[in-house]
N, C-alpha and C positions, 0 to 999 in steps of 0.2 A: 303391367303400367295401367293404373285405374280400374284394375279388374272389378272392386267391390262396387264402385259407382256405375260401371257399365252393366253389371249383374244386376244391381237394384233397379236401375232405369228399365231395364229389360223386364224385370218383374212388375214394375208399374205399369208397362205398356200391356202386358198380359193381363194384369189385374183390371185394367180399364175396360176389358171386354166384358166383365160382369155387369158393367152400366149399359151395355148396349140393348138390353131387353127393355130397359126404360125408354130408349128411344125407338125402338123398331115397332111398337104396338100400334104406330099410326104415323102417316106423315105429318112433319111439322110438330110433333110431341116434344114438350119442353122438359128438361131435367131440372127438378128442384133441387134446392139446397141441401135439404135433409138427405137426399138420396147419396149425396157427395161425401157425407161425413166419414163415412168408413173407409172410404176410398183416399180422402185426404189425410186420414190418420196412417194408413199404410205408406203414402208418400212421405210423410213426415219422418217415420220410423226408419224407412229405407235409407233417406238422406242423411239422417243422424248416424246411422251405422256406416256410412261413406265418409264420415268426419266433416260434412257440411255444416257450418255455423246455423245457429238458431235464426239470426236475421234473415240469413240467404234462404233458409227454408220457408220461413213465412212469406218472403218475396214470391218465392216460386208457387206456393200454395194459392196465393192471392191472384197470380196470374192465371193458374188453372181454373180457379173458381171463376174469374171473370169471364173466361172463355167457355165454360161449360155451362153455368147455371143461367137457366132461361133462354139458352140457345136453342134455336129451331134448326133442325138436321133433316136431311132426307132420309127416306126409309132405308133400313139396313146399313145405316152409317157406320163406319169404322172408327169407332170412339177411341181405339188404341192409336190410330193414326193422327187423330185431332190431338190427342194427349201428348203424343211425340213430338208434333209440331209446336205445340204450345211450349213443352219444356225446352226444346232447342232455342225458341225466341227468347224465353226468359233466362236462360243461361247465357246467351250472347249479349243481353242487356246487362247482366251482372258483370261480364267481363268487356264492357263495352269502351272503358277507358282507353284511349289510343295514344302512343307515342312513338314517334318514329326515331329511333336511335341512330340509324344512319344519317338521316336528315339533321339531327343534333350535332353529330360528331363533324359533318360537313360544314356547318354553318356557325358554329360556337366559335368565341374569340380565343386566341391563343396566348399562352398555354391555357389550355381546358383543364380545369381541376375538377375531379370526380372523387367524392368521398364515399367510402363504403362502410356500412354500419351492420351490426348484427351480433349475435351472441356467439361464443365459442362452440366449435363443433358443428357449424352450419356449413362449412366448406368456403368460408368467405375469402380467405388467402387463395384458394385454388380459383375461385371466381375471378378474383382480381388478375391472376395469372391468364387465365382464359381470354378475358377481355383484353389484356395486354397484347395478347397473340392476335386477336381479333382486328385490333387496331393496326398492327404492324403489317398483317396480311393485306392491309387496305392502304399500305403506304405512309402510316402515320408513325412518328417518333415518340416513345413513351419513357417517362421516368416513374419509377416506383418510389413510394415514401413509406418506410417502415415505422409508422407511427404506434404500432402495438410494441411500446416499450415496456408493458407490463410482463411479458413473457419473452425471454430470451429465444425461446424455441419458435416464436412466431416470427422474429427477426431472421433467423436461421432459414425458416422456411421460406420466406419471400427471398431471401438471398439466393436460394438454390434455384427457384423459379426464374430470377433475373439472370442468372448465369446460362440457365437452359434456352431462355429465349433471346438472349443476347441484348438486353435493355439495361440502363442504368438504373442503380438502386441508391437511394441516399438512406443512410442509418446512423443512429447514435449507439451508444451502449445501452443496454437494458437498465431500465429505471429511470433513463432520460426523460426530458420534457417532450411529450408528442407533439406539441404546437410548434416547437422549435424544428423538429424534423421535418415537418410539413412547410416551414418557412423556407428552409434550406432547399428543400426539393423544388419549391416554387421558383427561388432564386435562380437555382441551376438551369431549370427549364427556361426561364426568360433569357440567361446569359448565353445558353447554347442554342436557343431558339427551337427547343423541343416543343412538340404539339400537345402532348398529355401529360398530366401528373395524375396517378392514381394513388390514392392514399387509403393504407391499411390502417385500422383502428382496433383498439382493445376490445373484446368481447366478453368482459365479465358479465355476470347475471344483470340483465336489464333494469333490475330494481336497484343496484347499486348506484346511491346519489353521487359518490365521487366519480363514478364512470361517467354519468350523465352530465357532470359539470366539466369533466374532462372534453367530452364530444362538443359541448358549447363552446368551449375555448378553442378547440380545433377548427370548428366553423368561423369564428370570429377572425381566427389569423389566416385560414386558408381561402376563406370566402369561396367556397366551392360552387362551380356552375351547376352541379347536380350531386344530389346524396342519394345513394343507392342502398335500399335494405336488402340484405341476403339472409333469406329465411329457408329452413330445413322443411321441405314438403311433408316430411314424415313426423313432423312435430305437431300436426293439427291445429288445434285451437291455441295451443301455446305459442305458436308462431304469430298468431293475430296479436296475443297479448304483449308480446315482444316488439312488434311492428308498431303498436300503439305508443309504447314507451319512448320508443326513438322518434315517432312523429311528434309526440309532446315536447320532447327535449330539443330537437334540432330541425324537425322537419324531414319528410321522406318525399323524393320526386318520382321514385320508381322502385321495381320490386324485381329481384332475381330469385327464383326458387330452385334450390339444388335437390339433388338425389330423386329427381322425377321419375328415373328408370326404375326405382325401388318403391315407388309410390302405388302400392296396391289399392288404396282407398280411392284417393282422386279428389277429396273434397277440400284439400287445402287450397288450390288454385282459385276456385270459387269464392272461398271464404274470405282469404286474405285481400283478394280483389275489391270484394264488395264492403268489407268492414273498414278499410282504411281508405278507399275510393282513389287508389293509385294504379297506374298500369303495371302489369307484368311485362318486363321487355325481354327477358331470356328465361330459359330453362336449362339446368345444369342436368345432363344425361349420362354422366360417366366421370371417370377421373382423368381422362386424356385432356389435352389442351383444346383439341377440336371439338370435344364433347359439350358443346354449348349452342343451343337451338333458339333462334328468334322465336318468341311466343306468337302463336297465330291462333285468335279465337275459333277459327273454323276447322283448323286441325284439331283442337282440343274437343270441340263438339263432335266432330266425325269420329274421333278415338271412343269417346265415352257413349256413344250410339252404334259402334259397331262396325263404322264405315271406314275401313282402313285405307282407302285411296285418297285421303285429304291430303291437305298441304303437308310438306316435310321442311 
């Protein structure tokens, strides 16, 4: 997990040692910007190879530059440590949008409606099932709305999850009106005093105008308390573009990143959080219902800097 980003940041720390001679020729010596250019170029290439978006790279480079240019340091200062500290701080700032999902589910009005959006293949339906179990494990009742009526397979998949988890599913025939499914699911939840309605939506290509019109109609009818974008961490910058399209169409409140266990690069989490300025609330770490981890910025930073004893 995150192997490439971890390796690239390790390389950058080692590369920073080449700057030390510029600091160690005398106490209080300053490093000028010209000396940094080669190092910053190496930093940029390393982050690009780890799938980090350009805007994020520029932010990190600026943070490093501010920390080092003109800075007075002690004789024999460890520039590698200074750079690592700066990188950690910068990355934490990129991921600084916080959202307490447990606080949200505790205090939101009932029934709480959560709408899930994202393109096909990201694991959206599985994420919905995982969150349904997460809610059930905390004593809440759940209704699933099979509003991806474009694919009969999507309805069947959600139906299987509902049976496995022992939760109610509201579904219509394939080709039906997705907004009508949502309306029926919410009315059922109100009548039966259920706590949550989780809405699965279609995931055809995000550039499909009809799809986005469909998303807008669902939002008007369902009036969701939260809209969650489900993104594939392996999709890299494509996931950012997908998120932007859904943000423009219906608005996104939070992000769940899937397939994080297979993400060897690690740049997706940094990029998507910064580019759309929304909190990451969960990471999908496998196919089982329990393979859902609350996102923790300290855990993420510990992992990519090789400190395996971080939060879990």
